[in-house]
N, CA, C and O atoms as a GROMACS GRO file, in nm:
protein
  328
    1UNK      N    1   1.638   0.589  -0.130
    1UNK     CA    2   1.657   0.743  -0.139
    1UNK      C    3   1.597   0.780  -0.073
    1UNK      O    4   1.516   0.704  -0.019
    2UNK      N    5   1.605   0.943  -0.034
    2UNK     CA    6   1.578   1.014   0.079
    2UNK      C    7   1.475   1.095  -0.033
    2UNK      O    8   1.467   1.072  -0.153
    3UNK      N    9   1.412   1.181   0.034
    3UNK     CA   10   1.320   1.246   0.007
    3UNK      C   11   1.416   1.372  -0.101
    3UNK      O   12   1.402   1.370  -0.223
    4UNK      N   13   1.520   1.483  -0.023
    4UNK     CA   14   1.605   1.539  -0.136
    4UNK      C   15   1.628   1.472  -0.253
    4UNK      O   16   1.601   1.536  -0.355
    5UNK      N   17   1.670   1.361  -0.266
    5UNK     CA   18   1.780   1.255  -0.373
    5UNK      C   19   1.626   1.300  -0.481
    5UNK      O   20   1.614   1.371  -0.581
    6UNK      N   21   1.517   1.214  -0.392
    6UNK     CA   22   1.421   1.158  -0.520
    6UNK      C   23   1.363   1.332  -0.550
    6UNK      O   24   1.301   1.324  -0.656
    7UNK      N   25   1.358   1.470  -0.503
    7UNK     CA   26   1.324   1.584  -0.552
    7UNK      C   27   1.444   1.602  -0.631
    7UNK      O   28   1.410   1.670  -0.729
    8UNK      N   29   1.559   1.577  -0.637
    8UNK     CA   30   1.683   1.588  -0.750
    8UNK      C   31   1.638   1.544  -0.835
    8UNK      O   32   1.668   1.588  -0.946
    9UNK      N   33   1.566   1.463  -0.826
    9UNK     CA   34   1.605   1.352  -0.982
    9UNK      C   35   1.455   1.382  -1.018
    9UNK      O   36   1.458   1.352  -1.138
   10UNK      N   37   1.297   1.430  -0.986
   10UNK     CA   38   1.276   1.460  -1.038
   10UNK      C   39   1.247   1.656  -1.072
   10UNK      O   40   1.139   1.677  -1.128
   11UNK      N   41   1.293   1.724  -1.057
   11UNK     CA   42   1.340   1.842  -1.126
   11UNK      C   43   1.431   1.824  -1.184
   11UNK      O   44   1.413   1.902  -1.277
   12UNK      N   45   1.557   1.760  -1.208
   12UNK     CA   46   1.661   1.751  -1.300
   12UNK      C   47   1.568   1.656  -1.400
   12UNK      O   48   1.613   1.683  -1.512
   13UNK      N   49   1.452   1.550  -1.420
   13UNK     CA   50   1.397   1.540  -1.513
   13UNK      C   51   1.306   1.649  -1.538
   13UNK      O   52   1.373   1.666  -1.640
   14UNK      N   53   1.219   1.739  -1.544
   14UNK     CA   54   1.170   1.845  -1.563
   14UNK      C   55   1.258   1.936  -1.591
   14UNK      O   56   1.211   1.993  -1.689
   15UNK      N   57   1.376   1.994  -1.560
   15UNK     CA   58   1.471   2.082  -1.583
   15UNK      C   59   1.548   2.056  -1.755
   15UNK      O   60   1.569   2.150  -1.832
   16UNK      N   61   1.583   1.902  -1.789
   16UNK     CA   62   1.596   1.883  -1.877
   16UNK      C   63   1.506   1.852  -2.013
   16UNK      O   64   1.567   1.819  -2.115
   17UNK      N   65   1.387   1.860  -2.013
   17UNK     CA   66   1.275   1.890  -2.054
   17UNK      C   67   1.264   2.072  -2.130
   17UNK      O   68   1.275   2.116  -2.244
   18UNK      N   69   1.245   2.117  -2.034
   18UNK     CA   70   1.209   2.290  -2.052
   18UNK      C   71   1.320   2.334  -2.075
   18UNK      O   72   1.322   2.401  -2.178
   19UNK      N   73   1.475   2.320  -1.993
   19UNK     CA   74   1.581   2.407  -2.018
   19UNK      C   75   1.673   2.339  -2.048
   19UNK      O   76   1.765   2.352  -1.967
   20UNK      N   77   1.704   2.238  -2.165
   20UNK     CA   78   1.755   2.121  -2.250
   20UNK      C   79   1.866   2.213  -2.279
   20UNK      O   80   1.952   2.141  -2.330
   21UNK      N   81   1.912   2.338  -2.275
   21UNK     CA   82   2.041   2.413  -2.337
   21UNK      C   83   2.136   2.376  -2.158
   21UNK      O   84   2.252   2.335  -2.150
   22UNK      N   85   2.063   2.399  -2.066
   22UNK     CA   86   2.186   2.407  -1.961
   22UNK      C   87   2.148   2.299  -1.908
   22UNK      O   88   2.032   2.256  -1.906
   23UNK      N   89   2.326   2.208  -1.825
   23UNK     CA   90   2.359   2.131  -1.742
   23UNK      C   91   2.335   2.167  -1.632
   23UNK      O   92   2.414   2.253  -1.593
   24UNK      N   93   2.238   2.131  -1.543
   24UNK     CA   94   2.201   2.159  -1.398
   24UNK      C   95   2.333   2.075  -1.301
   24UNK      O   96   2.384   2.089  -1.190
   25UNK      N   97   2.345   2.008  -1.389
   25UNK     CA   98   2.474   1.887  -1.284
   25UNK      C   99   2.612   1.933  -1.265
   25UNK      O  100   2.684   1.907  -1.169
   26UNK      N  101   2.653   2.036  -1.410
   26UNK     CA  102   2.770   2.055  -1.376
   26UNK      C  103   2.806   2.180  -1.335
   26UNK      O  104   2.917   2.224  -1.365
   27UNK      N  105   2.733   2.238  -1.274
   27UNK     CA  106   2.757   2.386  -1.177
   27UNK      C  107   2.668   2.368  -1.066
   27UNK      O  108   2.556   2.317  -1.060
   28UNK      N  109   2.779   2.447  -0.938
   28UNK     CA  110   2.733   2.521  -0.826
   28UNK      C  111   2.711   2.620  -0.834
   28UNK      O  112   2.715   2.650  -0.714
   29UNK      N  113   2.676   2.752  -0.909
   29UNK     CA  114   2.679   2.852  -0.924
   29UNK      C  115   2.630   2.907  -1.041
   29UNK      O  116   2.670   3.014  -1.087
   30UNK      N  117   2.533   2.828  -1.098
   30UNK     CA  118   2.430   2.804  -1.181
   30UNK      C  119   2.402   2.992  -1.219
   30UNK      O  120   2.465   3.049  -1.308
   31UNK      N  121   2.321   3.044  -1.152
   31UNK     CA  122   2.298   3.178  -1.061
   31UNK      C  123   2.410   3.273  -1.121
   31UNK      O  124   2.408   3.327  -1.231
   32UNK      N  125   2.516   3.281  -1.013
   32UNK     CA  126   2.614   3.358  -0.976
   32UNK      C  127   2.752   3.347  -1.098
   32UNK      O  128   2.852   3.417  -1.108
   33UNK      N  129   2.698   3.208  -1.195
   33UNK     CA  130   2.806   3.211  -1.301
   33UNK      C  131   2.720   3.286  -1.380
   33UNK      O  132   2.803   3.359  -1.434
   34UNK      N  133   2.661   3.304  -1.406
   34UNK     CA  134   2.513   3.386  -1.586
   34UNK      C  135   2.492   3.265  -1.623
   34UNK      O  136   2.490   3.277  -1.746
   35UNK      N  137   2.466   3.105  -1.590
   35UNK     CA  138   2.473   3.042  -1.671
   35UNK      C  139   2.275   2.993  -1.706
   35UNK      O  140   2.232   2.926  -1.800
   36UNK      N  141   2.172   3.078  -1.559
   36UNK     CA  142   2.092   3.068  -1.569
   36UNK      C  143   2.070   3.229  -1.573
   36UNK      O  144   2.071   3.290  -1.466
   37UNK      N  145   2.051   3.294  -1.690
   37UNK     CA  146   1.972   3.410  -1.678
   37UNK      C  147   1.810   3.427  -1.675
   37UNK      O  148   1.718   3.346  -1.685
   38UNK      N  149   1.818   3.566  -1.658
   38UNK     CA  150   1.642   3.644  -1.628
   38UNK      C  151   1.540   3.512  -1.677
   38UNK      O  152   1.484   3.428  -1.606
   39UNK      N  153   1.539   3.522  -1.782
   39UNK     CA  154   1.436   3.462  -1.825
   39UNK      C  155   1.430   3.292  -1.802
   39UNK      O  156   1.325   3.231  -1.782
   40UNK      N  157   1.542   3.240  -1.807
   40UNK     CA  158   1.547   3.105  -1.755
   40UNK      C  159   1.514   3.099  -1.600
   40UNK      O  160   1.418   3.023  -1.588
   41UNK      N  161   1.536   3.126  -1.533
   41UNK     CA  162   1.512   3.182  -1.404
   41UNK      C  163   1.338   3.171  -1.427
   41UNK      O  164   1.266   3.071  -1.413
   42UNK      N  165   1.308   3.279  -1.457
   42UNK     CA  166   1.143   3.261  -1.438
   42UNK      C  167   1.068   3.173  -1.533
   42UNK      O  168   0.948   3.189  -1.555
   43UNK      N  169   1.137   3.088  -1.587
   43UNK     CA  170   1.073   2.956  -1.658
   43UNK      C  171   1.070   2.855  -1.592
   43UNK      O  172   0.978   2.774  -1.585
   44UNK      N  173   1.258   2.855  -1.492
   44UNK     CA  174   1.222   2.749  -1.400
   44UNK      C  175   1.200   2.792  -1.318
   44UNK      O  176   1.232   2.700  -1.243
   45UNK      N  177   1.159   2.881  -1.244
   45UNK     CA  178   1.078   2.860  -1.137
   45UNK      C  179   0.893   2.899  -1.179
   45UNK      O  180   0.827   2.910  -1.076
   46UNK      N  181   0.819   2.916  -1.296
   46UNK     CA  182   0.758   2.929  -1.322
   46UNK      C  183   0.672   2.746  -1.350
   46UNK      O  184   0.554   2.716  -1.332
   47UNK      N  185   0.797   2.652  -1.402
   47UNK     CA  186   0.785   2.514  -1.440
   47UNK      C  187   0.780   2.479  -1.289
   47UNK      O  188   0.672   2.428  -1.262
   48UNK      N  189   0.862   2.489  -1.184
   48UNK     CA  190   0.839   2.440  -1.083
   48UNK      C  191   0.722   2.477  -0.974
   48UNK      O  192   0.697   2.389  -0.892
   49UNK      N  193   0.658   2.585  -0.969
   49UNK     CA  194   0.572   2.619  -0.934
   49UNK      C  195   0.464   2.553  -0.909
   49UNK      O  196   0.403   2.512  -0.811
   50UNK      N  197   0.452   2.553  -1.066
   50UNK     CA  198   0.348   2.414  -1.134
   50UNK      C  199   0.312   2.286  -1.106
   50UNK      O  200   0.210   2.228  -1.070
   51UNK      N  201   0.468   2.245  -1.141
   51UNK     CA  202   0.493   2.087  -1.104
   51UNK      C  203   0.494   2.048  -0.944
   51UNK      O  204   0.433   1.947  -0.910
   52UNK      N  205   0.550   2.113  -0.863
   52UNK     CA  206   0.526   2.122  -0.725
   52UNK      C  207   0.434   2.184  -0.656
   52UNK      O  208   0.415   2.162  -0.537
   53UNK      N  209   0.373   2.262  -0.721
   53UNK     CA  210   0.232   2.307  -0.614
   53UNK      C  211   0.260   2.386  -0.515
   53UNK      O  212   0.193   2.405  -0.413
   54UNK      N  213   0.419   2.459  -0.564
   54UNK     CA  214   0.455   2.608  -0.454
   54UNK      C  215   0.477   2.696  -0.458
   54UNK      O  216   0.592   2.665  -0.489
   55UNK      N  217   0.481   2.813  -0.456
   55UNK     CA  218   0.471   2.907  -0.475
   55UNK      C  219   0.599   3.020  -0.415
   55UNK      O  220   0.628   3.038  -0.297
   56UNK      N  221   0.663   3.087  -0.533
   56UNK     CA  222   0.812   3.106  -0.526
   56UNK      C  223   0.788   3.284  -0.448
   56UNK      O  224   0.688   3.349  -0.477
   57UNK      N  225   0.865   3.324  -0.380
   57UNK     CA  226   0.846   3.483  -0.302
   57UNK      C  227   1.000   3.545  -0.366
   57UNK      O  228   1.121   3.542  -0.346
   58UNK      N  229   0.849   3.625  -0.498
   58UNK     CA  230   1.030   3.631  -0.607
   58UNK      C  231   1.069   3.742  -0.470
   58UNK      O  232   1.190   3.741  -0.491
   59UNK      N  233   1.058   3.810  -0.380
   59UNK     CA  234   1.128   3.945  -0.261
   59UNK      C  235   1.186   3.855  -0.239
   59UNK      O  236   1.306   3.851  -0.264
   60UNK      N  237   1.125   3.757  -0.187
   60UNK     CA  238   1.312   3.677  -0.106
   60UNK      C  239   1.362   3.537  -0.129
   60UNK      O  240   1.394   3.444  -0.056
   61UNK      N  241   1.358   3.562  -0.279
   61UNK     CA  242   1.423   3.455  -0.352
   61UNK      C  243   1.548   3.498  -0.374
   61UNK      O  244   1.569   3.592  -0.450
   62UNK      N  245   1.686   3.408  -0.282
   62UNK     CA  246   1.801   3.454  -0.323
   62UNK      C  247   1.897   3.420  -0.459
   62UNK      O  248   1.834   3.341  -0.530
   63UNK      N  249   1.964   3.438  -0.489
   63UNK     CA  250   2.063   3.369  -0.622
   63UNK      C  251   2.118   3.205  -0.543
   63UNK      O  252   2.110   3.099  -0.606
   64UNK      N  253   2.155   3.211  -0.439
   64UNK     CA  254   2.177   3.055  -0.378
   64UNK      C  255   2.081   2.951  -0.372
   64UNK      O  256   2.106   2.830  -0.375
   65UNK      N  257   1.952   3.013  -0.362
   65UNK     CA  258   1.764   2.911  -0.358
   65UNK      C  259   1.795   2.833  -0.543
   65UNK      O  260   1.736   2.735  -0.587
   66UNK      N  261   1.862   2.883  -0.589
   66UNK     CA  262   1.912   2.813  -0.769
   66UNK      C  263   2.009   2.824  -0.820
   66UNK      O  264   2.013   2.875  -0.933
   67UNK      N  265   2.119   2.780  -0.758
   67UNK     CA  266   2.262   2.790  -0.788
   67UNK      C  267   2.286   2.652  -0.811
   67UNK      O  268   2.325   2.620  -0.924
   68UNK      N  269   2.273   2.584  -0.743
   68UNK     CA  270   2.230   2.423  -0.792
   68UNK      C  271   2.121   2.352  -0.799
   68UNK      O  272   2.003   2.382  -0.776
   69UNK      N  273   2.180   2.238  -0.840
   69UNK     CA  274   2.014   2.148  -0.800
   69UNK      C  275   2.018   2.092  -0.655
   69UNK      O  276   1.931   2.072  -0.570
   70UNK      N  277   2.115   2.080  -0.659
   70UNK     CA  278   2.096   2.064  -0.438
   70UNK      C  279   2.031   2.180  -0.418
   70UNK      O  280   1.921   2.154  -0.369
   71UNK      N  281   2.047   2.301  -0.433
   71UNK     CA  282   1.997   2.446  -0.368
   71UNK      C  283   1.829   2.463  -0.417
   71UNK      O  284   1.750   2.532  -0.353
   72UNK      N  285   1.788   2.377  -0.562
   72UNK     CA  286   1.697   2.425  -0.606
   72UNK      C  287   1.588   2.302  -0.490
   72UNK      O  288   1.495   2.320  -0.412
   73UNK      N  289   1.662   2.183  -0.536
   73UNK     CA  290   1.588   2.092  -0.411
   73UNK      C  291   1.554   2.085  -0.316
   73UNK      O  292   1.471   2.003  -0.277
   74UNK      N  293   1.613   2.175  -0.246
   74UNK     CA  294   1.597   2.215  -0.093
   74UNK      C  295   1.537   2.371  -0.098
   74UNK      O  296   1.517   2.428   0.009
   75UNK      N  297   1.520   2.412  -0.176
   75UNK     CA  298   1.381   2.506  -0.180
   75UNK      C  299   1.260   2.490  -0.205
   75UNK      O  300   1.166   2.539  -0.142
   76UNK      N  301   1.254   2.397  -0.330
   76UNK     CA  302   1.112   2.299  -0.315
   76UNK      C  303   1.078   2.280  -0.200
   76UNK      O  304   0.984   2.331  -0.140
   77UNK      N  305   1.190   2.168  -0.145
   77UNK     CA  306   1.132   2.090  -0.035
   77UNK      C  307   1.052   2.200   0.076
   77UNK      O  308   0.941   2.178   0.126
   78UNK      N  309   1.121   2.299   0.094
   78UNK     CA  310   1.133   2.451   0.201
   78UNK      C  311   0.969   2.485   0.197
   78UNK      O  312   0.881   2.495   0.283
   79UNK      N  313   0.976   2.498   0.035
   79UNK     CA  314   0.874   2.565   0.019
   79UNK      C  315   0.730   2.474  -0.001
   79UNK      O  316   0.611   2.500  -0.016
   80UNK      N  317   0.782   2.401   0.004
   80UNK     CA  318   0.598   2.257   0.040
   80UNK      C  319   0.584   2.226   0.196
   80UNK      O  320   0.493   2.150   0.227
   81UNK      N  321   0.657   2.273   0.286
   81UNK     CA  322   0.641   2.243   0.436
   81UNK      C  323   0.599   2.384   0.447
   81UNK      O  324   0.607   2.408   0.567
   82UNK      N  325   0.554   2.502   0.378
   82UNK     CA  326   0.498   2.648   0.410
   82UNK      C  327   0.329   2.614   0.366
   82UNK      O  328   0.243   2.702   0.375
   0.00000   0.00000   0.00000
């Protein structure tokens, strides 16, 4: 299993706990379709920050960064390298 796949698995476990009402595997446009609202986004970013020790710059964060489980994993991995 590569790093991205491992990250996706960890993120899925985390979001199933903190945002169980949202199916992160069913959509590739979570933000664009309004599945993730502003409260969910703040919760998600906060949990990801604590769990993976990354800092999200809200001025640079784009909806595409959180639109899918793949995109979230890529974003977290990118932030870990900074």
